[in-house]
C-alpha positions in Angstrom: 15.5 -42.1 -103.8 14.6 -44.2 -105.9 16.3 -44.0 -109.6 14.6 -40.4 -111.4 12.5 -39.5 -108.2 13.7 -36.3 -107.3 11.2 -33.9 -104.8 11.7 -29.4 -104.9 11.1 -27.7 -101.9 11.2 -23.8 -102.5 11.7 -21.7 -98.7 10.3 -19.2 -98.1 10.9 -16.0 -95.6 9.3 -16.7 -92.4 8.7 -19.9 -92.5 10.2 -22.9 -89.4 10.6 -25.7 -92.2 11.4 -29.5 -91.0 11.8 -31.6 -94.0 12.3 -35.0 -94.7 11.8 -37.6 -97.3 11.5 -41.0 -96.1 11.0 -44.3 -99.1 9.9 -47.1 -97.2 9.7 -48.9 -100.1 10.3 -47.8 -104.2 7.1 -45.8 -105.2 6.4 -44.5 -102.3 6.9 -41.0 -100.8 6.4 -39.3 -98.1 6.8 -36.1 -97.6 6.6 -34.3 -93.2 6.2 -30.4 -93.1 5.8 -29.0 -90.1 4.9 -25.4 -89.6 5.6 -23.9 -86.5 4.5 -20.6 -87.1 2.2 -17.8 -89.8 4.3 -18.4 -93.0 3.4 -20.1 -96.5 5.4 -22.5 -98.8 5.6 -23.7 -102.3 5.2 -27.5 -103.4 6.0 -29.6 -106.3 4.9 -33.1 -107.4 8.2 -35.6 -107.7 10.2 -35.2 -111.2 8.4 -32.3 -112.1 8.4 -31.0 -114.7 8.9 -34.2 -116.3 5.9 -35.6 -114.7 5.4 -38.4 -111.5 6.4 -41.8 -112.8 4.0 -44.1 -113.5 2.1 -46.0 -110.4 3.9 -44.2 -108.6 2.4 -42.1 -104.8 3.4 -39.8 -103.3 2.4 -37.7 -100.0 2.8 -34.3 -98.2 2.1 -34.4 -94.1 0.9 -31.4 -92.8 1.6 -30.3 -89.4 -0.2 -26.9 -88.4 -1.5 -25.2 -85.0 -4.7 -25.7 -83.3 -4.6 -21.7 -83.5 -3.9 -21.8 -86.9 -5.3 -22.9 -91.0 -3.7 -24.4 -93.6 -4.6 -22.8 -97.2 -4.1 -25.0 -100.0 -4.2 -23.2 -103.6 -3.6 -25.0 -106.8 -0.7 -23.8 -109.0 -0.1 -26.2 -111.5 -2.3 -29.3 -112.3 -1.8 -31.5 -115.7 -2.7 -35.0 -116.4 -1.8 -38.1 -118.5 -3.0 -40.1 -120.3 -3.9 -43.9 -118.3 -3.8 -47.1 -119.6 -4.8 -49.1 -116.8 -6.1 -47.5 -113.3 -7.0 -43.8 -112.6 -4.6 -40.8 -111.5 -6.2 -38.5 -108.0 -4.9 -35.7 -105.6 -6.8 -36.6 -102.6 -6.6 -35.4 -98.9 -7.2 -36.8 -95.3 -8.1 -35.3 -91.8 -7.4 -37.4 -88.9 -10.3 -40.6 -88.5 -11.5 -38.7 -91.6 -12.1 -40.8 -94.8 -9.5 -39.2 -97.8 -12.0 -37.1 -99.3 -11.2 -37.0 -103.8 -10.1 -32.9 -104.2 -9.8 -31.8 -108.1 -7.2 -29.7 -107.9 -8.2 -26.9 -110.7 -5.6 -23.3 -111.1 -7.0 -20.7 -108.6 -8.7 -23.5 -106.3 -8.9 -22.6 -102.7 -9.0 -25.6 -99.7 -8.9 -24.3 -95.9 -8.2 -27.2 -93.5 -7.9 -26.6 -90.1 -5.3 -29.2 -88.0 -2.8 -31.9 -89.7 -3.7 -33.3 -92.9 -2.2 -35.2 -95.5 -2.5 -34.7 -99.3 -1.0 -37.5 -102.0 -0.9 -38.0 -105.2 -1.1 -41.3 -107.2 0.1 -42.1 -111.2 -1.5 -44.5 -113.2 -0.2 -46.6 -115.8 0.5 -44.8 -118.8 0.3 -45.5 -122.5 3.9 -45.7 -124.3 3.3 -42.7 -126.1 2.3 -39.2 -125.9 1.4 -40.2 -122.6 1.6 -36.8 -121.3 3.4 -35.6 -117.9 1.2 -35.8 -114.4 2.1 -32.9 -112.3 0.8 -30.5 -109.0 1.8 -27.2 -108.4 0.6 -25.6 -105.0 0.9 -23.2 -102.7 -0.2 -23.9 -98.5 -0.3 -20.9 -96.4 -0.6 -21.5 -93.1 -2.4 -18.2 -91.0 -4.5 -17.3 -88.4 -8.1 -18.3 -88.7 -11.0 -15.3 -89.5 -14.4 -14.9 -89.5 -14.4 -17.9 -87.4 -16.3 -18.1 -84.5 -14.8 -19.1 -81.2 -17.9 -20.2 -78.8 -17.4 -22.3 -75.1 -20.7 -23.6 -74.0 -20.6 -26.4 -70.6 -21.3 -30.3 -70.9 -22.4 -31.6 -67.6 -22.3 -35.2 -67.6 -22.3 -35.3 -63.4 -25.4 -37.4 -62.8 -25.7 -39.8 -66.2 -25.0 -42.8 -65.1 -23.5 -45.4 -68.3 -23.5 -42.3 -70.9 -20.1 -41.6 -73.3 -20.3 -38.7 -76.1 -18.4 -38.7 -79.2 -18.4 -34.7 -80.8 -16.9 -34.1 -84.2 -16.5 -32.2 -87.1 -18.3 -33.5 -90.2 -17.1 -31.4 -93.2 -20.2 -31.1 -96.1 -17.0 -29.6 -98.0 -13.8 -29.0 -97.7 -12.1 -26.6 -95.6 -15.1 -26.4 -93.4 -13.9 -28.8 -91.2 -14.3 -27.8 -86.8 -11.5 -28.3 -84.2 -13.0 -29.2 -80.7 -11.3 -28.3 -78.0 -11.9 -29.3 -73.7 -11.4 -27.6 -70.6 -9.1 -24.2 -72.6 -6.7 -27.0 -73.3 -4.4 -25.4 -76.4 -4.6 -29.6 -78.2 -7.7 -29.7 -79.9 -9.2 -31.7 -81.9 -11.7 -32.9 -84.6 -13.0 -35.5 -82.8 -13.0 -35.7 -78.9 -14.9 -37.8 -76.4 -16.5 -36.7 -73.2 -18.3 -39.3 -70.4 -20.6 -39.8 -67.7 -19.4 -38.4 -64.3 -17.4 -34.9 -64.9 -18.3 -31.8 -66.5 -16.8 -30.4 -69.5 -16.2 -26.7 -70.9 -16.0 -27.7 -74.6 -14.9 -24.4 -77.6 -15.8 -25.0 -81.1 -13.7 -22.8 -83.5 -14.9 -23.0 -87.2 -16.9 -21.0 -88.9 -20.2 -22.6 -88.8 -20.8 -25.2 -85.8 -24.1 -27.0 -88.0 -21.5 -28.9 -89.3 -20.4 -30.5 -85.7 -22.5 -33.4 -84.4 -22.1 -35.6 -81.6 -23.0 -38.9 -81.1 -23.9 -40.8 -78.1 -24.2 -44.0 -76.4 -26.1 -45.4 -73.2 -26.4 -49.0 -71.3 -29.4 -49.6 -69.4 -27.8 -53.4 -67.5 -30.7 -55.4 -64.9 -28.2 -57.5 -62.4 -31.1 -58.9 -60.6 -34.0 -60.1 -62.2 -36.5 -59.4 -59.5 -35.6 -56.1 -59.0 -35.6 -54.6 -62.6 -39.0 -56.7 -63.4 -42.3 -54.8 -64.3 -40.1 -51.5 -63.8 -40.8 -48.9 -66.4 -37.7 -47.1 -68.1 -37.9 -44.7 -71.0 -35.6 -44.4 -73.2 -35.2 -40.8 -73.6 -32.2 -37.9 -75.1 -31.0 -36.2 -72.0 -32.2 -32.2 -72.3 -28.4 -30.8 -71.9 -28.1 -32.5 -75.8 -31.0 -30.7 -76.6 -29.6 -27.2 -76.2 -26.8 -27.5 -77.7 -25.8 -26.2 -80.9 -24.8 -29.4 -82.0 -26.7 -32.0 -83.8 -27.5 -35.3 -82.6 -26.3 -37.9 -85.4 -27.7 -41.1 -83.1 -28.5 -41.8 -79.8 -27.5 -45.3 -78.6 -29.1 -47.1 -75.4 -28.0 -51.1 -75.1 -29.8 -53.3 -73.4 -28.4 -56.3 -71.3 -30.7 -57.9 -68.9 -30.2 -61.7 -67.4 -30.9 -65.1 -69.2 -34.2 -65.4 -66.8 -36.0 -61.9 -67.9 -37.5 -60.7 -71.3 -36.9 -57.8 -72.4 -39.3 -55.8 -73.5 -40.0 -52.3 -76.1 -43.0 -50.4 -75.6 -44.8 -47.7 -77.8 -48.0 -46.9 -76.2 -48.3 -43.6 -77.6 -47.5 -43.3 -81.0 -47.3 -46.9 -82.6 -44.0 -47.5 -84.6 -44.3 -48.1 -88.0 -42.2 -50.7 -89.9 -39.8 -48.7 -93.1 -40.7 -51.2 -95.6 -40.1 -48.7 -99.0 -41.0 -51.2 -102.0 -44.4 -51.8 -100.2 -44.4 -47.4 -99.9 -44.4 -47.5 -96.0 -41.4 -45.3 -95.5 -40.4 -43.2 -92.1 -40.3 -39.6 -93.1 -40.7 -37.6 -90.3 -37.8 -36.1 -87.9 -36.7 -39.6 -86.6 -36.5 -43.3 -86.9 -34.8 -46.1 -84.2 -33.2 -49.0 -85.6 -33.5 -51.6 -83.3 -31.4 -54.5 -83.5 -30.3 -58.1 -81.4 -27.0 -59.0 -79.9 -26.4 -62.3 -80.3 -23.6 -63.7 -82.0 -24.9 -65.9 -83.9 -28.2 -65.5 -84.4 -28.7 -61.5 -83.7 -32.2 -60.2 -85.2 -31.8 -57.2 -86.6 -36.0 -55.7 -86.4 -35.2 -53.1 -88.8 -36.2 -48.9 -88.8 -38.8 -48.2 -87.3 -40.9 -44.6 -86.9 -43.6 -43.6 -85.0 -47.2 -43.3 -86.9 -47.8 -47.4 -87.3 -49.6 -50.7 -85.8 -46.7 -51.9 -83.4 -47.6 -51.8 -79.4 -44.5 -53.7 -78.1 -41.7 -55.9 -78.7 -40.1 -58.8 -77.0 -37.2 -60.2 -77.6 -34.9 -63.0 -75.5 -31.7 -61.1 -76.5 -30.2 -58.3 -75.9 -31.4 -55.2 -78.4 -29.9 -52.5 -79.1 -31.7 -49.5 -79.7 -30.1 -46.9 -82.2 -32.1 -43.1 -82.6 -31.3 -41.4 -85.7 -31.9 -37.9 -86.5 -32.5 -36.2 -89.6 -32.0 -32.4 -88.9 -33.4 -30.1 -86.1 -36.4 -31.4 -86.4 -36.2 -34.3 -84.3 -36.3 -32.3 -81.3 -40.0 -30.5 -81.4 -41.2 -34.2 -82.5 -40.1 -36.4 -79.7 -40.6 -34.0 -76.2 -42.6 -36.7 -74.9 -41.6 -40.3 -73.9 -42.0 -42.6 -77.0 -40.4 -45.8 -76.3 -40.6 -47.3 -72.5 -38.5 -50.6 -71.3 -39.5 -53.1 -69.5 -37.4 -56.3 -68.4 -39.5 -59.0 -67.8 -39.8 -62.6 -67.0 -38.8 -64.5 -69.8 -41.4 -66.1 -72.3 -40.4 -69.5 -74.7 -40.5 -67.3 -78.2 -37.9 -65.5 -80.1 -39.1 -62.4 -80.9 -42.6 -61.3 -80.6 -44.8 -58.3 -81.9 -48.0 -57.2 -80.8 -49.2 -55.3 -83.5 -53.3 -53.4 -82.8 -53.5 -52.0 -86.1 -55.8 -48.7 -87.5 -59.0 -50.2 -88.9 -58.7 -47.6 -91.1 -55.3 -48.4 -93.1 -53.5 -51.5 -93.9 -49.9 -52.0 -92.8 -47.5 -54.4 -94.2 -45.1 -56.5 -92.2 -41.8 -58.2 -92.4 -39.2 -60.6 -91.4 -36.4 -59.3 -89.3 -32.6 -59.2 -91.0 -34.1 -58.3 -94.4 -31.4 -57.8 -96.8 -29.7 -61.1 -95.5 -32.4 -63.2 -94.6 -33.7 -65.1 -90.9 -31.1 -66.9 -89.0 -31.7 -70.4 -89.4 -33.9 -72.5 -87.1 -35.2 -68.7 -85.9 -39.5 -68.2 -84.8 -40.7 -65.3 -85.5 -44.4 -64.5 -84.1 -47.0 -61.7 -85.0 -49.9 -61.4 -82.0 -52.6 -58.8 -84.1 -55.1 -57.4 -83.1 -58.8 -57.3 -84.8 -61.1 -54.5 -83.8 -64.6 -54.9 -83.0 -66.9 -55.5 -86.4 -63.8 -55.9 -88.6 -62.8 -58.9 -90.1 -59.2 -58.9 -90.9 -57.6 -59.5 -94.3 -54.4 -61.4 -94.7 -52.7 -62.0 -97.6 -48.9 -62.4 -99.0 -47.5 -60.9 -102.2 -45.1 -63.8 -103.0 -46.9 -67.3 -104.0 -44.2 -69.1 -102.4 -41.4 -69.0 -99.2 -38.9 -69.2 -101.5 -36.2 -71.3 -100.3 -35.2 -75.2 -100.1 -34.6 -76.5 -96.8 -31.3 -79.2 -96.6 -32.3 -79.3 -92.2 -35.7 -78.8 -91.1 -38.6 -77.4 -92.8 -39.3 -73.9 -93.0 -43.1 -73.0 -91.5 -45.8 -70.5 -92.3 -48.6 -70.2 -89.2 -51.4 -68.3 -88.8 -54.0 -69.2 -85.6 -56.9 -67.0 -84.4 -57.0 -66.7 -80.6 -60.3 -68.6 -80.0 -61.3 -71.8 -78.9 -60.8 -74.7 -81.1 -60.3 -72.5 -83.9 -58.8 -74.3 -86.9 -54.3 -73.7 -87.8 -53.3 -72.8 -91.1 -50.3 -73.7 -91.7 -47.8 -74.4 -95.5 -44.1 -75.7 -96.0 -41.5 -73.6 -97.8 -42.7 -76.4 -100.5 -46.4 -75.3 -100.8 -48.3 -72.8 -101.6 -49.5 -69.5 -99.5 -52.9 -69.0 -99.4 -54.0 -65.2 -101.3 -56.1 -64.3 -98.5 -57.4 -65.2 -95.9 -60.3 -63.7 -93.6 -60.2 -63.7 -89.7 -62.7 -62.6 -87.3 -61.0 -62.6 -84.4 -57.4 -62.3 -83.0 -55.4 -64.1 -85.1 -50.8 -65.0 -84.4 -48.8 -65.0 -87.3 -46.0 -67.2 -87.3 -42.7 -68.1 -89.3 -39.9 -70.5 -88.6 -37.3 -70.6 -90.5 -34.8 -74.2 -91.0 -31.4 -74.1 -92.9 -31.8 -73.1 -96.2 -29.6 -74.4 -99.3 -26.2 -72.1 -99.9 -27.6 -68.4 -101.3 -31.5 -69.0 -100.1 -32.8 -66.7 -98.1 -36.2 -66.1 -95.7 -37.1 -63.2 -96.2 -41.1 -62.1 -96.3 -43.7 -59.6 -96.1 -47.2 -59.7 -95.5 -50.6 -57.5 -95.5 -53.3 -56.9 -92.2 -56.1 -55.3 -94.4 -59.5 -54.5 -92.8 -63.0 -54.7 -93.6 -66.4 -54.5 -92.2 -68.0 -57.6 -90.7 -71.5 -58.7 -92.7 -74.1 -60.1 -91.0 -74.1 -63.8 -90.4 -76.0 -66.8 -91.8 -77.5 -67.4 -88.3 -78.1 -64.0 -87.4 -80.0 -63.2 -90.3 -81.8 -66.8 -90.1 -82.6 -65.4 -86.2 -84.3 -61.6 -87.4 -86.4 -64.0 -90.3 -87.5 -66.4 -87.8 -88.2 -63.2 -85.2 -90.5 -61.6 -87.9 -92.1 -64.8 -88.8 -93.3 -65.4 -85.5 -94.2 -61.9 -84.8 -96.9 -61.8 -87.9 -97.7 -64.9 -86.1 -98.7 -63.0 -83.0 -100.3 -60.4 -85.0 -102.6 -63.0 -87.0 -103.3 -65.1 -84.3 -104.2 -61.8 -82.0 -106.6 -60.6 -84.9 -108.3 -63.9 -85.5 -109.1 -65.0 -81.3 -110.7 -60.8 -81.4 -112.6 -61.3 -84.5 -113.8 -64.9 -83.3 -115.1 -63.8 -79.5 -116.6 -60.7 -81.9 -118.7 -62.8 -83.7 -119.4 -65.1 -80.3 -120.9 -62.1 -78.4 -123.0 -61.5 -81.8 -124.1 -64.7 -81.7 -127.7 -65.0 -78.7 -128.2 -68.5 -78.7 -124.8 -70.2 -76.8 -122.7 -73.0 -78.5 -123.8 -76.6 -77.5 -121.2 -79.1 -75.7 -121.9 -82.6 -76.2 -120.5 -84.9 -73.9 -123.1 -88.0 -74.0 -126.1 -88.7 -75.7 -128.7 -89.6 -73.2 -127.2 -86.6 -70.5 -129.6 -83.8 -71.2 -127.8 -80.5 -69.2 -129.1 -77.1 -69.1 -127.2 -74.1 -69.0 -126.4 -72.8 -65.6 -127.9 -69.8 -64.1 -125.3 -68.7 -61.6 -122.7 -66.7 -63.9 -120.5 -65.7 -61.0 -118.0 -68.3 -61.2 -116.8 -66.9 -65.1 -115.7 -63.6 -63.3 -111.7 -65.1 -63.2 -112.1 -65.7 -67.1 -112.6 -63.0 -68.9 -109.9 -62.4 -70.3 -109.3 -66.6 -71.6 -111.3 -68.4 -74.0 -110.5 -71.6 -72.9 -113.8 -72.0 -71.3 -115.6 -71.5 -74.6 -116.4 -74.5 -77.1 -115.9 -75.2 -80.7 -118.5 -75.2 -82.6 -119.6 -78.7 -83.7 -120.6 -80.2 -86.3 -124.5 -81.4 -86.3 -123.6 -85.3 -87.6 -121.2 -85.3 -85.3 -124.0 -84.9 -81.7 -126.0 -86.5 -83.8 -124.7 -89.2 -85.4 -126.3 -91.9 -83.2 -129.6 -91.3 -84.5 -128.1 -91.5 -88.2 -128.3 -95.1 -90.0 -124.7 -97.5 -91.3 -124.5 -95.4 -94.8 -125.2 -91.8 -93.8 -122.3 -91.9 -90.7 -119.3 -90.3 -92.9 -115.9 -92.9 -93.1 -114.2 -91.5 -90.8 -116.3 -90.9 -87.2 -113.8 -91.6 -84.8 -113.0 -88.0 -84.2 -115.1 -86.0 -81.9 -117.8 -88.9 -81.7 -119.3 -90.0 -78.5 -121.3 -92.9 -78.5 -124.6 -93.4 -76.2 -123.6 -93.7 -72.6 -126.6 -96.8 -71.9 -125.2 -97.6 -68.2 -127.3 -95.8 -65.0 -125.9 -92.3 -64.3 -125.4 -91.7 -61.1 -122.2 -89.1 -62.3 -120.5 -87.5 -64.4 -118.2 -90.3 -66.3 -114.5 -89.1 -66.9 -113.8 -87.1 -69.9 -112.4 -88.1 -73.0 -107.8 -87.5 -73.0 -107.4 -83.8 -74.3 -104.1 -84.4 -76.8 -102.2 -81.5 -76.9 -100.8 -80.2 -79.8 -98.1 -77.5 -79.7 -98.0 -75.8 -82.7 -99.8 -72.6 -83.4 -103.3 -73.4 -85.3 -103.8 -72.2 -88.5 -107.0 -71.2 -90.0 -108.6 -74.3 -90.8 -107.6 -76.1 -87.9 -109.2 -72.3 -86.0 -112.5 -74.1 -85.9 -111.3 -76.3 -82.8 -110.1 -74.7 -79.3 -107.4 -77.5 -77.8 -109.1 -78.0 -74.0 -106.9 -78.7 -70.5 -108.0 -80.7 -68.0 -108.2 -77.7 -65.8 -111.0 -76.7 -68.1 -114.9 -76.9 -67.1 -117.6 -78.3 -68.9 -120.5 -76.4 -69.4 -123.9 -78.4 -70.5 -126.7 -77.2 -71.6 -129.6 -77.4 -69.8 -133.3 -78.2 -70.9 -136.2 -77.1 -68.7 -138.3 -80.5 -66.9 -141.0 -79.9 -69.2 -139.3 -81.0 -71.7 -137.2 -83.5 -70.6 -140.7 -85.7 -69.5 -142.3 -84.7 -72.8 -139.8 -86.5 -74.7 -139.2 -88.6 -71.8 -135.7 -88.2 -71.7 -135.9 -88.0 -68.1 -132.8 -90.5 -65.7 -132.6 -90.2 -62.0 -129.0 -89.4 -60.2 -128.8 -91.7 -56.7 -130.4 -88.1 -54.8 -134.0 -88.3 -56.7 -133.0 -84.6 -58.9 -133.9 -84.0 -61.6 -132.4 -82.5 -64.1 -129.7 -81.4 -62.1 -126.6 -79.5 -63.8 -123.0 -81.5 -63.3 -121.7 -77.7 -62.8 -124.2 -77.6 -59.6 -123.5 -81.2 -58.9 -120.2 -79.9 -58.6 -120.7 -76.7 -56.6 -121.6 -78.9 -54.0 -119.4 -81.1 -53.2 -116.7 -78.3 -53.3 -119.1 -76.5 -50.7 -119.1 -79.4 -48.6 -115.3 -79.8 -48.8 
């Protein structure tokens, strides 16, 4: 033994105690104690009651039968004044982390199975440091008030599924032993594999301290056989029937190089867990989605139902881990939530398809949030804009926050419409505060090789507002209103003019030639087809335009070219051609309404006087056939009848 280090054992009746003391190095003492049946033992620390030498470590290894329990009772515990380090007492179960024990007189701890107990000293002061001592008692006995329930776990129909059942003590003495197929060898941690059926027994007071983790692989070996087929990521029903709480269920998804892995959540879209933006997962479960590439693994983050992400596409293999919080996850995952598809590969490394609710705002962030986006990695977000909405895209930070030593870090924003402009920002440029986007759009964030101790971690927000009427729509409405008002005004004007025309008994006279006098024909039947057409009504012409050839040059108006016809001096055998008609496309105003525009298809009507009036005035002319004063309209009718 090392100098100054001695150990005492106090044997008791009904105990077969095999003790071995091993000194592996200076300052380390391990005492192994094996109990083969029920009994008890009283143990003390080294150099008791002088105290454990400073910075020394002493440990006890206890071997306990599976059907027995060990209860540790503290009889005496004293501490010394430490100058450096700490003095501790810890116990450790197989496969578990050490648990610190704060010894108090009268304290009792019950443990199942084998365990270790250790006591560590510290660097003490030179004077009046005190003594570091431990005096305790171990009782080995049969368990009391402990459940011994058997359950059946059938994995015959499962493929590539492994289960691990373990005891997770919430307090000292709450450890549980798991026995498989009635074996006398019970452990605190057992593993079950698919293709077999098991009977397990839980030896503990409370089965709520037992947990189970599951790992299942879904591999696509042939891209042609598995592409476009749905695979539901579901927890097997038998796990929900066990009184064991499911801690995690992990799906390892693998695909060939020419196949893309796509995860869809159409029923309840996914929400990304972003605590600093008050966008958190508070339900009974969540998903951690990560890539598995060794050098450029994309840890997408934590997701839960109730968000805006419909699907995630990755070229890399993916690991999806379901994490539960209590037993309420069972009622929340009755229907398939995630569906796996193997798709033809695309160029992009990672694509999020986002369809937000117009009434909520959505925060999104880059993968690998804590350590930053891997160098030269590019991530895409395909964001849908609802009808009659405008998306407002904003960034919490002013800049990307990295300095590149190789290549450039960029943000690309572009609407999904023809000839759409692209918004691009580099790592050395300011980011836009808010962008208004009316169509579906892309957001792409590409990383460079950042400088040492720098990382690219970005967040952005998408919010929707009601779309306002555009300027073109407003102008169209105004023009349409003006056109409607103009049509109504024109109809009112034409109605008034027609009414005024009917009240006037003397028909208006249309003057075509000063030397030709005509009379309105007596046949009115030819105008029946024009009852609804006013094109045959002549505009009233000023007297100065009718009799302009009888006035002196001094009395003629200065602008007498329009509407003035010079006297015809040649022989009159047939009617001359009318002057050309000037077409006006605009709607006539009130000042211009005294003139009516005629077309080539209009029929000219002339007033006709009696032969007695013509002889008295000496205005008698003769046509080629000797008829005097025949109207041009009647002559036209004769020509039409002959044809």
